[in-house]
C-alpha positions in Angstrom: 0.0 0.0 0.0 1.3 3.4 -0.8 2.3 5.3 2.3 -0.2 8.0 3.4 -3.4 6.2 2.3 -5.7 5.7 5.3 -8.6 3.4 5.0 -11.1 6.2 4.7 -9.0 8.1 2.1 -8.6 4.9 0.0 -12.3 4.2 0.1 -13.0 7.8 -1.1 -10.4 7.4 -3.8 -11.8 4.1 -5.0 -15.4 5.6 -5.0 -14.2 8.6 -7.1 -12.2 6.6 -9.5 -14.9 4.0 -10.2 -17.5 6.7 -10.8 -15.1 8.4 -13.2 -14.5 5.2 -15.0 -18.2 4.5 -15.3 -18.7 8.0 -16.8 -15.8 8.0 -19.3 -13.8 4.8 -19.1 -16.4 2.3 -20.4 -18.6 2.3 -23.4 -21.4 0.0 -22.1 -24.6 1.9 -22.1 -26.1 -0.4 -19.4 -24.0 1.5 -16.8 -24.8 4.9 -18.1 -27.0 5.8 -15.1 -25.0 3.8 -12.5 -23.4 5.6 -9.6 -21.2 4.3 -6.8 -22.7 5.4 -3.5 -20.1 4.1 -1.0 -17.1 1.8 -0.7 -16.2 -0.3 2.3 -12.7 -1.9 2.5 -12.0 -4.9 4.7 -9.3 -4.6 7.4 -6.4 -5.9 5.2 -7.6 -3.8 2.2 -7.9 -7.0 0.0 -11.6 -6.6 -0.7 -13.7 -3.6 -1.4 -17.4 -3.8 -1.2 -18.6 -1.3 -3.8 -22.2 -0.2 -3.3 -24.0 1.1 -6.4 -27.4 2.5 -7.4 -29.0 3.4 -10.7 -31.2 6.4 -11.5 -33.3 4.1 -13.8 -34.5 1.3 -11.6 -36.1 -0.5 -14.5 -32.6 -1.2 -15.9 -31.2 -2.4 -12.6 -30.9 -6.1 -13.8 -29.1 -5.1 -17.0 -26.8 -2.7 -15.0 -26.0 -5.5 -12.5 -25.0 -7.9 -15.3 -22.8 -5.2 -17.0 -21.1 -4.3 -13.7 -20.4 -7.9 -12.8 -19.0 -8.5 -16.3 -16.7 -5.5 -16.3 -15.5 -6.0 -12.7 -12.0 -7.2 -13.8 -11.6 -4.4 -16.3 -12.6 -1.8 -13.7 -10.1 -3.4 -11.2 -7.3 -3.2 -13.8 -8.0 0.4 -14.6 -8.3 1.2 -10.8 -4.8 -0.4 -10.3 -3.3 1.9 -12.9 -4.8 5.1 -11.4 -4.3 4.3 -7.7 -0.7 3.2 -8.1 -0.8 0.9 -5.0 0.9 -2.4 -4.7 -2.2 -4.5 -4.2 -5.5 -3.4 -5.7 -8.5 -4.9 -3.7 -10.9 -7.3 -5.3 -14.2 -5.5 -6.1 -17.5 -6.9 -4.9 -20.3 -4.9 -6.4 -23.5 -4.8 -4.3 -26.7 -3.0 -5.2 -27.5 -0.3 -2.7 -31.3 -0.1 -2.1 -31.0 2.7 0.4 -32.8 5.2 -1.9 -35.7 2.8 -2.6 -35.9 1.9 1.1 -36.2 5.6 2.0 -39.0 6.1 -0.5 -40.9 3.1 0.9 -40.5 4.5 4.4 -41.7 8.0 3.3 -44.7 6.5 1.6 -45.6 4.4 4.7 -45.2 7.5 6.9 -47.6 9.5 4.7 -50.3 6.8 5.1 
């Protein structure tokens, strides 16, 4: 690991880099509206849980397939940009936080 990277800083850097890659580094339209919401590294920095959401929930299944398929490519590009010795494995997890909040809001309105 490059000196000076704390866990929080590396999580923020991974989040920023993957979002940038999704915007300009890949041509798959299925990830056009995907956004990484948070990243959680395990204690030895070998695994990054990458939580994502999409602005178009009707395309969530297609987006999930695309993200899983390009995981290796994203990790390779991440390794180039982070310049650290070991790039963590990326585990992409759908983040349903926004949908959950909407459901709670609707329930509270009733």
